[in-house]
N, C-alpha and C positions, 0 to 999 in steps of 0.2 A: 505492500499501500504506499503510498506518497504520504509524505508526513512534511505538510509545507509550511504550519504555523510554530514557530518559536514559543513554547509554552511562557516561558517568565516574562514575555513583553507581548505577546499576541500578535507578534509582527504579521503582517499578510505581504505573503511575497505574490509573484506573479510567472509567468509561464510554464506551466504545470500545462500537461496535457493528460486527456482522459481515459486512457487506460495506462496503467502500470504492470509491468511482469511480475507474476506471483514470488512471493521471496521463497527463499528453501532453507533459510537458517531459522528461521521462526517455529516456535511451540515445540524446542527439542534441548532445553535445558535438562543439564543433568540431574539436578538435584528437583526432587519433589517432594512436599508434606506427606504425613503420613497419617493413617482413620485410626481413632483413639476407639472409637466403641458404635456397635449400629444396635436398636431397639427395634422390635416387629410386634404386631398382631399377630397372633398364633392360634388362633381357635377358627373350626371351619363352621360356625355355629354362627360367625359375622363373617361380613363384606366390610373392607374400609378403605375408600380412596382419599388418601390425603393429600392436598391439594396446595394449602399456603401455610407458612410457617411466621413467627415473630419469635424474638428473644424478648426477656425480662432479665435483671441482673441476677438470675439464679436459675432462672429454667428455658426451655426452648418448649415454644406451643408449636403444635401442627395442628392446623383444622381442615374439614375435610366434610363428606358425607359416608354417613354409615348406616349398616342395614343388618338385621337379624335375618340369616339363611334360614330359620324355622319357617315352614309352610302350614299354617295353621288351619290351613284345608284337608291335611294329611297327619295331622299331628300336634301334640298338646304344646303351648309355649313353654320355656324351660327357664331355668333362672341363669343369671351372668353370664349371657352370649358371648360378651364379646369379653377377652383378655388381652393385655400390653404385655410384654415382657422384654426386659433389659438389665443390665446391657450385655450384647456378646461382646465379645474381647478378643485382641492376639491371645493373650491368656485363660482365657475361658473363651474357643470358639463356638463352644455348644454351651453358651447358656446356663451351665448346670450350676451355677451360685447365682443366678439371674432373678431378679424380683418381678413378681406377676400383682397386675392389677386387674381384677374384674370387674365387669361393670355389666348390669342387666339392661337389656334393650325391650324394645316392643317388636314384639312378633305378630307379622299382618297375614295373611290372608291373599297369596301370590295370585288369585284367579281376579283380584279387587284393583289392578292397574294393569297398567302396559306392559307387555312382555319384554322381558332383557335377556339378550341372547347369552349373557353369563350365567341364566339360571334366576328366576323369583322375578318382581316386578320391578318397575321403574319408580311405581308409586310407595316404595316399601322405607326410603331413605331419610333418616333424619341427620341433625347438624351433630358433627361430633368435635371434641376438643382434645388434645391429648397434652399433657403436663409432664414434660422430664428433666430429671435434673441434669442442667447442660455439661456439668463437669463430670458426673459419673454415668450419665443414661441410663439412670434408675427411674422407672414410671412413678410418678407423684399420684396421679389424677387422668381421670378420662370422666369428661363432662357431654352430657347427652341433651339436646335441646329438641322436644319431637314435635312430629307434626303430620297430621293424616294426609298424605300425600310425598310427593317429589321435592327434597329441601337441598337442596345446592349451594355451598359457602364457596365463594370465590374468594373473599377479601377478609384480610386480618393484619389488624396492628397492634403494637402493646406501648406503652408506657408508664413507668413506675406501677402500681400496683391494677393498671385499667388496661383492658384489652375490647377492641371494638372488632365484630365479625359482619360480615355483609353475604347477600348472595339474592335469589328469589326461591319462589315456593309455589305448589300449585294449589294444595287445597287448604290447609291451616297450618299452624304455626303456635304453640305452646309454649311459654318461658316462666317458670317457677321463678318470682322477683326476692330481692332481698328481704323484703316484710313481710312475707311469708305467703301471698298473694299469688294469682296465676295471671298472666295476660296472654290471651288468644285473639291472632289477628287472621282474616279469612281472606283468600283471595278472591278481589271485586268481581271476577266474573263466575263466581261460584255463589258467593253471600254466605251468610253466617246461617248456619246449621246444613250446609250445601256441601254435596260430593262432587270432587274433581271428576268430569267426564274425560273417560281416555280417550275418546274421538277427536279432540281439540286440546286438550293440556298436554299431552305427552308425545313430543316430536324431538327427544333428545340425540337421534342421528341422524337427523336431518343435515344430508350432504349439503345442500343449496339453504345456505342460512339465509338466504333472501326471501325464502318460502316463507310458509308457516312452522313455527319453532317454538309452538306451544303458546298458552296465556297465563303467563307467570307475571306477577307482582313481585318487587323487591321488598328487603327486610333489613333495616340496621339495628345492630344489638351493640348494647355496651354491657359489658360485664367487670366483676373482680377476681384478678387472677388467683388472689389470695385465698378465696373462698369458693373461687367457682359461683358465687350466685349473678343473676343479674340484674342491673340495675334499672334498665329500659330497652323497651324493643318498639321501634317504630315503622309502619306501613307505608314504606317508599322505595320508588317510585309506584303510581298504579298506572294500569293501562286495558285496554282492550285486547293487546297483544302481547309479547314477550316484554319484556322492563326488569332492569336489574342495577343494581349498584354492586360495577363490578370489584371494585378498590377502595380503601380506606386510611385514612391518617388521622391523627389526634396532633392540636397545637399545645403548647404549653399549660394551657388551660382545661386540657382534654375536653376540649370541643370536637368535635368530629367532622372532618372531610371524606366525602365521597365522590363518584364518579361512575358514571356508567351510561345507562341508553333508556329510552323508553322508546317502543314501538305502539303505532296506531295503524289501525284500518279503519278508512271512513267508511260511511254506507257509499255503498255502490263500487267503490274501490277494488280492484283486481289484487292489488299487492299491499302490503304493511310499507309503512314509512317509518323508518327510524331516527332519531335525532340522540346528540350527544348531552349530556346533563354532568352538572356539577350542583354539588350543595353543601349546604355546614348545616351541622346541628347542634343543639346547647350541650353543652356537658350536664347540666342538672339533670333534664327529663327528655332528650332525644328533639325537642320541640324545633323547628325549621327557622332557622336563622335568615339564608337565604337561597334561592336556587337561579341556575344558570342554564337556559337551552343553548345549543347550540345547531341551528338546523341544518347549518352547511357539514356538519357531523354526522357520521352514522354513529358511531358509538365512541368512549374512551375507556382505555383499558387502565391507566396507571393515573392515580395522583399521589403527591409527595409535598408536603408541607417543609418549609427552610425556615430551619428554628435561629438564624442569623438574621433573616431582615424580615421575614416573614412572608415570604414569597410562595405563591403556590404554584407547583408544575404538572403539568396532563400532559399523557399523548394517549392517540390514537388514531383514528382514519376516516376518511370522507366517504368509506363504504361499511355497511356493517355486516354482508354478507360477504365481503374479500373477492367481489367481481366489478364490473360494468353496470350488471343488471340495477344495482342501487345505489350506485355513486353519485354524492352531490357533486353541484356546483360550486368549487369554492375559488375565492379572487385571488388564491395564492398557489393554486395547483391547474398549471397547464396541462397536466396528463388526465388520462382516463380515470385515473385516482392515485391518492396519495397518502403517506402517512403522516401525521401531523406532531409536531410537537409545542407547545407554549406555557408561557408562563401568565399566570392569573395575581389579580392584585385579591388577598387572602379574605379582606371584609369585604367585599361585593363580588366578588368574582369576573372584573372588568379584564379585558386582555391587555396585557403591556408587550406582549411580543408573540409572534407566531414563525416557525420553521416549517416549512415542506419537504417532502423527498420523495419522488417515484415511486408508488410501493401498493400493494392490494392487502394490506396488515386486513384482517378480520376476527370480530370477537369469536371465540369459542373455547368454553371451560376446558376442555381435553387438549384445546389447541396450546402450542409453546408458545406465547404471547408476546415473550422479552420481558422487560422489567424498565423502571426509572429509580433513579436513585441519585442523592447527592454525595458531591464529594467532602470530607473532611476540608471545611476550608483552612483551617490550619497548617495542615499537614499537605494536602495537594493544590487546594487553590478554591477560586469561586467559580466551580463546574459543576456540571451537569453529567451525568451518564445514561442514556438512553438504549435499548435494544428493542427492536421490531422485528416481529417475524413478515416475510414476503416483503420484503424492502429491497430495492434494485437487484432483486431475483431473476432468474430465467436468462442466461447468459451475460456477456460484456456489454452493459448501459452504461449511458451518462446519467446519472443520476444526483446530480450536483445537490448539495445542502445549503447553498447560497441561492434563497430562496424567502419569501416571505416578506415581515415587516422591515421598512427601512431603519438605517441608523442615525440617531442623532448625532448632537456632538456642539463642538464649539466652533463660531464663525468668527474667525479674526477680525479688524477693522481694514486690514490689506485683501481680504476675500479669501482667505487659507483656511480651508473646513477640517477641522479634526474629528474624525468620529468617536463617538465615544467610549469604544474599547481602546483608544489609542489616550484617553485623556486621566480615566482611573480605572484601576482595575477591580476592588473591589469593593464597588458601587455602585448604584445608578447615580448617572451622571445629572446634575443642575447648574443653573444659573452660576452658584457658589463656587463651584466647580470649577466653572469658566472662566469665571473671574482670577482663579488661585493659579490655574494653568497659564493664564494669560495676562503678565504681569501689569502690562498697558491699561488694564481694566474696561478697555472697550471692545472685548468679547462677546458676543451675544450666545446666547444659549440656543440651539436648535433642536426643537421636538422632532419625533419619528414620524408624526403625520406634518410636518412641514414641508414647503415646496423645495427647501434649500436641503431636505435631510439625502442622505445617500443610500441610493437602492442597494437592498441586498445581493440584486445577482453581480453589482461592480465588484466585488469581493472577489479575486481571483487566486484562491489558495490552494484549490485542487482537491478541496474535500468534497466526497462524495462515494455514494455506495454502489454495487454493482460493479467494480473493478475485479473482481475474481468469476468467473464462469462458474456456477453451479451451486455458488450460497444460494441460501434460502434467508438469511435475516443479516441485521446491519448493526453493529453496534459503534455508538457514536458519542462523542465526547464535545459538549459546546459552553461556552461562557455564560453562565447562568443569568448574567443580569441584562446582557444584550444579544444572547442567543447566536453569537459568531459560532461557528463552527470549526472546533480546534483541528481533529481528525476523525476518520471514519474505518472500519475492519468490516472487511463480510465475513462471517461465520457461519456455524450451521443452526436449526434453530434454536433459541437462546429460553428457557424456562426461568432461571433465576441469575441476579446481578448484583453483585456486592463490592464496591468501592473497598479497600484493602484499611484496616486499620492505621498501617500505617503511611498512607498517603502515596504510595510507592505504584501501586496498581489495582488493576480489577477483576475481580472472579468469573465467571461465567460457568452455568450449568445447564444440561439438558440431558434429554434421549434421543437413540436413534436407532430406525430399523437399515440397516443397510441394503436387505433385500430390497426396499423399498425406494431409499436413497442414500447413497455412498456419505460419510460425515468426514468431509473435508476439512482440515485446519490448516490453510494455505497446502503446503506440499504434505502434508502428514493425514492418513487415512486413518481412521479408526477401525478395527476390527469387531466384529459381531460377537455375543457371547451363543455358544448351541450347546443348552441341557441335553444330558444324555438322554436319549430315544427322540431327540426334537429333529424337527427336519431343516435342512442347510438353508432354505427358504427363509425360515422364520428366525433367523440370529435377532440379539438386540443388546444395545448396552445403554449406559450413561456417562456421562464424561463430566469433569470437572477441571477448567482451563484457565489459567492466568496471561493479561496483556499487561504490558508497560502503562503505568497512566500517562509519564511522559510522552510515550512516540505512538503507543498504539501497537506495539511489535509485540506478538505473542511469544510468551516466555516458555511455560509448557501446557502441556494439554495430559490427562491422563483419563484411562476408562476405567467402567467398573461394570460388572454383571453376573448375572446368572443364566442367560437365556431364557425364562419365561414373564415375558411382560414387563419386563424391566422398562419401569416411567420414573421419569424425576419431575418433578413439577415446581418447585420451588427451594430456595437457598437464601438461607438468613446467617449473619454474621455477629457476633460479639463484639466488644471494644477490645478484647485481648487478640480477636484476630484471628477466633477460631470461625469456621464455617460447619454449619448443617445443612445436610440434603434431607428433603421434605419428599415423599414420592410413594408409590406400590410397587407391586411384585405378586409373581408365583413362585419364587425361587424357594426352594431347600437349601441349595449351597449357592452362597455369592461370594464372589471375588470383588473385595475392595480395594481399589487402585494396587497398588504394590506391595504392601504389608499385610491387610486384613482379610481373613478368609472366613466367613462363618457358614455353621450348620444347622437350620433350625428344623425344629421337629413340631409338627402342629399336636395342640395338647390333646385332641379326641381322636388322633390315629395311630395305632399302633406301630411300631417298626417293620414290621411283618408286613403289614398293608402299606405303607408309603409308597410312593412312588419316585420318579423324578422330580417332579413337581409338584407344587403346593394343591390342596385341593381347591381352598379357597385363594381368594386376593386379600393381599396383606399390607395393612401402612408399614412406612418404614421411616426412621429417621437415623441418619449417619452422619458423627463428627467426624470433620476432617481439621486436624491439630493447626494452631497457627504456627504461619513458616517459623516467627523468631524461636519457637519453642522445639521443633522436628521438624527438622527436613535432611532428608538423606539420598546419597546414591540409589538408584535401585538395587535389588540383588541380581538381579539378572546381569548387570554390567560390571565388572572387574576393575573396570577405571573409568572415568569419564574427564574430559577437557573440552572447554568450550561448548559444545553443544554433543547431542547423543551420535551425529554423524561421526566423531573423533572418539567414538566408545570403542 
């Protein structure tokens, strides 16, 4: 990739070409961190899809949707269907000394919901949140919030002893509150006391997301991480089609920000129309403080609050379904569809700046949509990292990031214009800054909307996605105050993104099926894992990769897996630099990176009856130790100097 922006000064250079040659010395670092432990769900009487993670001072939280696999049509409900067991470690790979937490789930009739290919019904899922000691991997608790129908969890954030969850539901959802009472919300298309209709409620496998995808309403829940009790639950957004809060974050007062979408089918129309939304909810009771709709966007996938200056960052797409079928007209998108990144004012949602790039990112809970995170300003600088799927994909394209809002700045009396990113790096520029920058005192501040503002397209720094053929996603670094692109790297689909604690790098993670699409990190191709007795066309794996924060150059990529539905859907990090992978699989034997190999036995399956893969789908959390604490040369290499090419 072409790196033509000097990070320290944001110097914009010129003379770049649209396509660069593929690097051959990247993602080949000699040393990689080690895995400390993994924790798994372990019972066949429950199925858990862990989709989102968050960290507190002492714990890692993993949220998703969980169901009892006991079909009350053919058998009686049993107690404590769900079990969570850990840790499995290098010293105890079978988890013989592990701790198990058991939780009772509600069992439903499989005939009462839309049929699920994996068995049972999509109408049986409830909200589940695992709480695991982040030092030891010991599970402490598992909280369930029940509802009669499909409950899908897609957003999770934590701060102090507060956690907030979001997603959408089809029937009803009931939460036990801290005061001992219960609150039930009913899908607006069902009504109080109603039952979800399979014919129009459940479309989880709809390949064309621009078509009917169910009639879901959104929810936002705030809970206490110490007690597990729910403080409040709000029913938002509501629509006569699909709607959802896909991502959440908290400010320092524990007010909640949410981003997502709402889809509506008007009378007489053949297709729904989806608009992106952002909203703010009060810490005390979840009351709506403000909301903003973006009809020029199909959905927003991520939201992140800036604790340094109060900015609010979101990312999404001009299309909901990922194609031109439902793409919106956007003033800054000259293509059929675009991926979009914005900075908003957190007090009311007004737009500060917009950046667009050619892409067809779509929302889907089982998609690897990417991520959005702020860098540590003290250690890295005032930057924003964003990864979006289907951005600059499908061959070598010219998908420049130099589009969107114009740049303001300072206009000197002699007519010299200095763009804002050259005036001050660590703040939003104002008239006072222009006076300081130009000692004559005659410099004029030019807003981004003014006629004298500098068009984004006039920046010629060569930062673009789509320079590597065959990559699906793009990882981007931007100056957070102005949106100036710093660098961009083409990578396979990304499910998790964490800027490193020391500010030197950014970590990404995800999953891949080589039989569907090879996973290339520049010149490095990842292998697939094949379980015993599995089909060679059905290999799979997960990855953890590290990229230099300064240059965007790949440092290493590490693969893990067991060959049976290897899925990684989120990754979170703590202040110490540890990383936590969150996902699910059907592995009994799993290879984590270069050092941890675990063997899990389902608690209700005897050794003589066990096969080469699990009976059920199980959630997992695995810990990748901080680089400073554990970084080793892989045991398969006797020595390594520079890169693995010299091993």
